C-alpha positions as CSV (number, residue, x, y, z in Angstrom):
1,X,0.3,0.2,-0.1
2,X,1.6,3.6,-0.8
3,X,0.8,6.6,0.6
4,X,2.5,10.0,-0.1
5,X,3.6,12.2,3.1
6,X,1.5,9.9,5.2
7,X,2.7,12.6,8.3
8,X,2.6,15.8,7.5
9,X,-0.1,17.4,9.9
10,X,1.6,19.8,12.6
11,X,-1.0,17.7,15.0
12,X,0.3,14.2,14.3
13,X,4.0,15.4,14.5
14,X,3.2,16.7,17.9
15,X,1.7,13.5,19.2
16,X,4.6,11.4,17.8
17,X,7.7,13.3,19.6
18,X,5.1,14.4,22.8
19,X,7.5,13.2,26.0
20,X,10.1,11.4,23.9
21,X,13.1,11.4,25.7
22,X,15.3,11.1,22.8
23,X,15.7,10.3,18.6
24,X,18.9,9.3,17.0
25,X,20.7,9.9,15.0
26,X,19.3,13.2,15.1
27,X,20.7,16.3,12.5
28,X,17.4,18.5,13.1
29,X,19.1,20.6,10.7
30,X,19.8,18.3,7.9
31,X,17.6,17.5,5.0
32,X,18.8,14.1,4.6
33,X,16.0,11.3,5.5
34,X,18.6,9.1,6.9
35,X,19.2,11.3,9.4
36,X,16.8,13.5,10.1
37,X,13.4,11.7,11.4
38,X,11.1,14.6,10.1
39,X,12.3,14.2,7.3
40,X,12.4,11.1,6.8
41,X,8.5,11.1,7.6
42,X,7.8,14.0,5.3
43,X,9.9,12.3,2.5
44,X,8.7,8.7,2.0
45,X,6.6,8.0,-0.2
46,X,5.3,5.2,2.1
47,X,4.3,4.3,5.1
48,X,7.0,3.6,7.6
49,X,7.1,0.8,9.3
50,X,7.4,1.3,13.2
51,X,8.7,-1.4,15.5
52,X,8.2,-2.1,18.9
53,X,9.3,-5.6,20.5
54,X,7.8,-6.6,24.2
55,X,9.2,-10.0,25.7
56,X,6.2,-11.9,27.7
57,X,8.7,-12.1,30.5
58,X,5.2,-11.8,32.8
59,X,1.6,-12.4,32.5
60,X,0.0,-8.5,33.0
61,X,1.6,-5.3,31.6
62,X,1.3,-2.0,33.2
63,X,1.2,1.7,32.7
64,X,4.6,2.2,32.1
65,X,4.9,-0.6,29.5
66,X,1.9,1.1,27.7
67,X,4.3,4.7,26.8
68,X,5.9,3.1,23.7
69,X,2.7,1.2,23.2
70,X,1.1,4.7,22.6
71,X,3.7,5.8,20.7
72,X,3.2,2.9,18.4
73,X,-0.2,4.6,18.2
74,X,0.4,7.9,17.2
75,X,2.9,6.6,14.5
76,X,-0.7,4.5,13.1
77,X,-2.6,7.5,13.5
78,X,-0.5,9.1,11.6
79,X,-0.8,6.6,8.8
80,X,2.2,4.4,9.3
81,X,2.4,0.5,9.9
82,X,2.7,-0.1,13.7
83,X,4.8,-3.8,13.6
84,X,4.2,-4.8,17.3
85,X,6.7,-8.0,17.7
86,X,5.7,-10.5,20.5
87,X,9.4,-12.3,21.4
88,X,8.1,-15.5,22.3
89,X,11.6,-16.6,21.4
90,X,14.1,-13.8,23.1
91,X,11.8,-14.0,26.0
92,X,12.7,-17.4,26.7
93,X,16.6,-15.7,26.8
94,X,15.5,-12.6,28.8
95,X,16.8,-8.8,28.0
96,X,19.6,-8.7,30.7
97,X,19.3,-4.8,29.9
98,X,19.9,-3.3,33.7
99,X,19.9,-6.4,35.7
100,X,22.6,-6.6,38.2
101,X,22.5,-10.8,37.8
102,X,21.4,-13.4,35.2
103,X,17.6,-13.6,34.2
104,X,15.9,-17.2,34.9
105,X,15.7,-18.6,31.8
106,X,11.7,-19.5,30.8
107,X,10.2,-22.5,29.4
108,X,8.7,-22.6,25.9
109,X,5.3,-23.4,28.5
110,X,6.2,-19.9,30.2
111,X,6.4,-18.0,27.6
112,X,3.2,-19.1,25.8
113,X,1.2,-18.6,29.0
114,X,2.4,-15.5,29.6
115,X,2.0,-14.1,26.3
116,X,-1.7,-15.8,25.3
117,X,-3.5,-12.0,27.3
118,X,-0.6,-9.7,25.9
119,X,-2.3,-8.6,23.0
120,X,-5.7,-8.2,25.1
121,X,-4.1,-5.7,27.4
122,X,-2.7,-3.6,24.5
123,X,-6.3,-3.6,22.5
124,X,-7.2,-0.6,24.3
125,X,-4.4,1.6,23.2
126,X,-3.7,0.0,19.6
127,X,-6.0,0.9,16.1
128,X,-6.3,-3.3,15.1
129,X,-9.1,-2.6,13.1
130,X,-7.8,-0.4,10.1
131,X,-6.5,-2.5,7.2
132,X,-2.3,-2.2,7.1
133,X,-2.0,-0.3,9.9
134,X,-0.9,-3.3,12.6
135,X,0.9,-6.0,12.2
136,X,1.5,-9.0,14.6
137,X,4.4,-10.9,14.1
138,X,6.1,-13.7,16.8
139,X,10.1,-13.5,16.7
140,X,10.2,-17.0,16.6
141,X,8.9,-16.9,12.9
142,X,12.5,-16.4,12.0
143,X,14.6,-17.0,15.4
144,X,13.9,-20.4,15.8
145,X,15.2,-21.5,12.1
146,X,18.5,-19.7,12.3
147,X,21.3,-22.3,11.6
148,X,24.6,-21.9,13.1
149,X,26.2,-20.3,10.2
150,X,23.4,-17.3,10.4
151,X,24.5,-17.2,14.3
152,X,27.9,-17.1,13.8
153,X,27.4,-14.1,11.1
154,X,25.3,-12.4,13.9
155,X,28.1,-12.9,16.2
156,X,31.2,-12.0,14.0
157,X,29.5,-8.5,14.0
158,X,30.5,-7.4,17.7
159,X,33.4,-7.8,19.4
160,X,33.5,-9.0,23.0
161,X,34.3,-5.7,24.1
162,X,31.3,-4.5,22.7
163,X,29.6,-5.9,24.6
164,X,30.8,-5.7,27.7
165,X,30.7,-1.9,27.1
166,X,26.3,-2.2,27.6
167,X,25.2,-1.3,31.0
168,X,24.9,-4.3,33.3
169,X,27.5,-6.7,31.2
170,X,30.4,-4.2,32.3
171,X,29.1,-3.6,36.2
172,X,28.5,-7.7,36.5
173,X,32.3,-8.4,35.0
174,X,34.1,-5.6,37.0
175,X,32.5,-7.6,39.7
176,X,34.1,-10.9,39.0
177,X,30.0,-11.9,38.5
178,X,28.9,-14.7,35.9
179,X,28.3,-13.2,32.4
180,X,26.5,-15.6,30.0
181,X,27.8,-16.4,26.4
182,X,24.1,-17.0,25.6
183,X,23.2,-13.2,27.4
184,X,25.3,-12.0,24.5
185,X,22.8,-13.7,21.8
186,X,20.3,-11.2,23.5
187,X,20.8,-8.3,21.9
188,X,21.7,-9.6,18.3
189,X,18.8,-11.4,18.3
190,X,16.6,-8.5,18.8
191,X,18.7,-6.2,16.7
192,X,18.3,-9.6,14.0
193,X,14.1,-8.9,14.4
194,X,14.3,-5.2,12.8
195,X,16.4,-6.8,9.9
196,X,13.5,-9.5,9.2
197,X,10.2,-6.6,9.7
198,X,12.8,-4.4,7.8
199,X,11.5,-1.5,10.0
200,X,12.3,1.6,9.8
201,X,12.0,3.1,13.3
202,X,12.2,1.2,16.2
203,X,10.7,2.0,19.9
204,X,11.8,1.9,23.2
205,X,12.8,3.2,26.4
206,X,15.7,4.7,27.1
207,X,17.6,1.5,28.8
208,X,16.6,0.2,25.5
209,X,19.3,2.4,23.2
210,X,21.9,-0.5,23.0
211,X,19.0,-3.0,21.5
212,X,18.4,-0.7,19.0
213,X,21.8,0.4,17.7
214,X,22.5,-3.3,17.3
215,X,19.4,-3.3,14.9
216,X,21.1,-0.4,13.3
217,X,24.0,-2.1,12.8
218,X,22.8,-5.5,11.4
219,X,20.5,-3.8,9.3
220,X,23.4,-1.7,7.7
221,X,25.0,-5.3,7.7
222,X,22.4,-7.0,5.7
223,X,22.0,-3.9,2.9
224,X,19.2,-2.4,4.8
225,X,18.3,1.2,5.5
226,X,19.5,1.7,9.1
227,X,16.1,2.7,11.1
228,X,15.9,5.4,13.4
229,X,15.9,4.5,17.3
230,X,13.0,6.7,19.5
231,X,13.5,6.8,23.3
232,X,10.6,7.2,25.9
233,X,11.0,7.5,29.6
234,X,10.7,4.8,31.9
235,X,8.2,5.6,33.9
236,X,8.1,6.4,38.0
237,X,5.7,4.4,40.3
238,X,3.2,5.2,42.0
239,X,5.7,5.6,44.7
240,X,7.2,8.3,43.2
241,X,10.6,6.8,43.7
242,X,11.3,4.1,41.5
243,X,10.8,2.7,38.0
244,X,6.9,1.2,38.2
245,X,7.6,-2.4,38.7
246,X,5.4,-5.0,40.0
247,X,8.2,-6.9,42.1
248,X,8.0,-3.5,43.9
249,X,4.3,-3.3,44.3
250,X,4.5,0.4,42.6
251,X,2.8,-0.4,39.7
252,X,-0.9,0.0,37.6
253,X,-1.6,-3.3,35.6
254,X,-3.4,-2.4,32.7
255,X,-5.9,-5.2,33.6
256,X,-6.9,-3.6,37.0
257,X,-10.2,-3.6,37.8
258,X,-11.6,-0.1,37.4
259,X,-11.6,0.7,41.1
260,X,-8.4,-0.2,42.2
261,X,-6.5,1.4,38.9
262,X,-8.8,4.8,40.2
263,X,-7.8,4.7,43.4
264,X,-4.1,4.5,42.6
265,X,-3.8,7.1,40.1
266,X,-5.5,9.5,42.7
267,X,-2.9,9.0,45.1
268,X,-0.2,10.0,42.4
269,X,2.4,12.2,44.0
270,X,2.1,15.9,42.7
271,X,6.0,15.6,41.5
272,X,4.8,13.0,38.7
273,X,1.1,14.6,37.5
274,X,3.1,16.4,34.7
275,X,4.9,13.2,33.6
276,X,1.8,11.1,34.0
277,X,-0.3,13.5,32.3
278,X,2.2,14.3,28.9
279,X,3.4,10.3,28.4
280,X,-0.1,9.0,29.2
281,X,-2.5,11.0,28.0
282,X,-3.5,13.4,25.5
283,X,-4.1,16.3,27.3
284,X,-2.3,19.3,26.8
285,X,-0.2,20.7,29.9
286,X,-0.9,24.2,30.3
287,X,-4.9,23.3,30.1
288,X,-4.7,21.3,33.3
289,X,-6.7,22.2,36.7
290,X,-4.5,24.5,39.1
291,X,-5.4,22.9,41.9
292,X,-3.5,19.6,42.7
293,X,-6.3,17.4,44.0
294,X,-8.2,18.0,40.5
295,X,-5.1,17.0,38.8
296,X,-4.8,14.0,40.4
297,X,-8.6,13.1,40.1
298,X,-9.1,14.3,36.4
299,X,-5.7,11.6,35.4
300,X,-6.9,9.2,37.7
301,X,-10.7,9.6,35.7
302,X,-8.7,9.7,31.9
303,X,-6.8,7.1,32.6
304,X,-9.1,4.0,33.6
305,X,-11.5,5.6,31.1
306,X,-8.7,4.6,28.3
307,X,-8.9,1.1,29.5
308,X,-12.6,1.0,31.0
309,X,-14.4,2.9,29.0
310,X,-16.8,6.2,30.5
311,X,-18.7,4.8,32.5
312,X,-17.0,2.0,34.5
313,X,-14.4,5.5,35.2
314,X,-17.1,7.2,36.5
315,X,-18.6,4.4,39.0
316,X,-15.0,3.7,39.9
317,X,-14.4,7.8,41.2
318,X,-17.7,7.6,42.9
319,X,-17.0,4.8,44.7
320,X,-13.8,5.9,45.7
321,X,-15.3,9.2,47.0
322,X,-17.8,6.5,49.2
323,X,-15.4,4.4,50.4
324,X,-12.4,6.6,51.2
325,X,-14.6,9.3,52.4
326,X,-17.7,7.6,53.9
327,X,-20.6,9.3,52.6
328,X,-22.5,6.5,53.4
329,X,-23.6,5.6,49.8
330,X,-22.8,1.9,48.5
331,X,-19.8,1.8,46.4
332,X,-20.2,0.4,43.0
333,X,-17.6,-1.2,40.9
334,X,-16.0,-2.7,43.6
335,X,-14.3,-6.3,43.2
336,X,-15.8,-8.9,44.4
337,X,-14.0,-11.3,46.7
338,X,-16.2,-15.0,47.3
339,X,-15.9,-16.4,50.8
340,X,-17.0,-20.1,49.2
341,X,-13.7,-21.1,49.7
342,X,-13.7,-20.3,53.8
343,X,-13.7,-22.5,56.6
344,X,-16.0,-20.8,59.5
345,X,-15.2,-20.0,61.9
346,X,-12.0,-18.1,60.6
347,X,-9.8,-14.9,62.0
348,X,-9.5,-11.8,60.4
349,X,-6.1,-12.0,59.2
350,X,-7.0,-15.3,58.0
351,X,-10.1,-14.0,55.9
352,X,-7.9,-10.5,54.6
353,X,-5.1,-12.7,53.5
354,X,-6.7,-14.8,51.6
355,X,-8.5,-11.7,49.4
356,X,-5.7,-10.3,46.6
357,X,-5.3,-7.6,48.7
358,X,-2.5,-8.6,50.8
359,X,0.1,-11.1,49.7
360,X,-0.3,-13.5,52.9
361,X,-1.6,-14.2,55.9
362,X,1.6,-12.6,57.6
363,X,1.2,-9.5,55.8
364,X,-2.5,-9.1,56.7
365,X,-1.7,-9.4,60.2
366,X,1.2,-6.6,60.2
367,X,-1.4,-4.8,57.9
368,X,-4.5,-5.0,60.9
369,X,-1.7,-4.5,63.5
370,X,-0.7,-1.3,61.7
371,X,-4.1,0.0,61.3
372,X,-4.4,0.2,57.6
373,X,-7.3,-2.3,57.0
374,X,-11.0,-1.5,57.7
375,X,-14.4,-3.5,57.3
376,X,-17.1,-1.2,55.9
377,X,-15.2,1.6,56.8
378,X,-14.4,1.2,60.4
379,X,-11.0,0.5,61.3
380,X,-10.1,-3.2,62.3
381,X,-7.1,-3.8,64.5
382,X,-7.2,-6.9,66.4
383,X,-6.0,-9.7,63.4
384,X,-7.4,-12.2,65.6
385,X,-11.0,-11.2,65.7
386,X,-13.3,-14.0,64.7
387,X,-16.4,-14.1,62.6
388,X,-18.1,-17.6,62.9
389,X,-20.2,-17.6,59.8
390,X,-20.6,-15.7,56.2
391,X,-23.3,-14.1,57.1
392,X,-21.2,-12.0,59.4
393,X,-19.3,-10.4,56.3
394,X,-21.2,-11.0,53.0
395,X,-21.9,-7.6,51.6
396,X,-19.3,-5.7,53.7
397,X,-16.4,-3.9,52.1
398,X,-12.5,-4.9,53.2
399,X,-10.2,-2.7,52.3
400,X,-6.3,-2.5,52.7
401,X,-4.6,1.4,52.9
402,X,-5.8,3.6,50.7
403,X,-6.3,1.9,47.4
404,X,-7.3,-1.9,47.9
405,X,-11.0,-2.9,48.2
406,X,-12.8,-5.9,47.7
407,X,-16.5,-6.9,48.3
408,X,-17.1,-9.8,50.3
409,X,-19.6,-12.2,48.6
410,X,-21.6,-15.8,49.4
């Protein structure tokens, strides 16, 4: 499909460049479409092929992962072709970027199970419907068939010194910690993805510059026009301190229920609000409410709406008001937890630990003793409080902290 100058609108350029950290190569005064992405966008007589790779190393995607996906959508809206690569092969190695130790290698079954929900999670962001706007590829399609000769050719394009210059490798090597040879293959295989799909632009977080640059080198090695790299920031988590991560508990998952999503975003620190608006919404930053609390509510409502729709977002907002401020109104949209598997009589710490609100009974005990648990709006502080039957609890809402809720059902 040919489409002259598919991205010539100033609005579309603004969307493409909004919030980015770096474009490379970047010669803004050059008219060369190999050195200036804007010139490539203006002069190319076809839609550009814009690549984003996602390794299914876990089952859940969070808002931090969504940022390059949103940028992929901006290119789609500008008339270009999004090439979404599910790294079902590279995930079995695991990206060593930023890791202080070797990653556990996943099995094929692990990766397949993780990949199953990825497309559903990004569906609210990407255009799956317009013909020619999305290609979904799995890199096992080409990587699983590489023979030893091709692998040796890939390895010959880089030196050990170049590999050890990569962040993480050099640190581990300097400390005398093991760096395994299969880890060296990861950036080469990820780079070979760019060769296989003939990408014009590759998207990634700022921690992916090395891998994207390898893709450029490999494209040049195989006689292709090298891609541009477009880097987006790494989103800080809801704690405002560290990069958003499920393991750190400072994340907002794309599949979280509306109330949980809204409640987490409503508490985003003031210092992060502008970054969250810039990276997660289309709102102009100079139009945001002056009051910090109003900005938090608007952010929470908008992002929840993107993934769950207007009605569910409004219900989540009202439920949060009811639960946190104690309006006395019944809270709609609270996620439910069935008591059917609980053996009664049961103590409070066991009940709370059985819900998704706490990772274990011991954590539930700590939360209760710390005053972080409420039952229908009333603080409960005795972890050994006993309930004789489900009838004592059905319909009540358990709250842990300010962001986690569950309505108890039969």
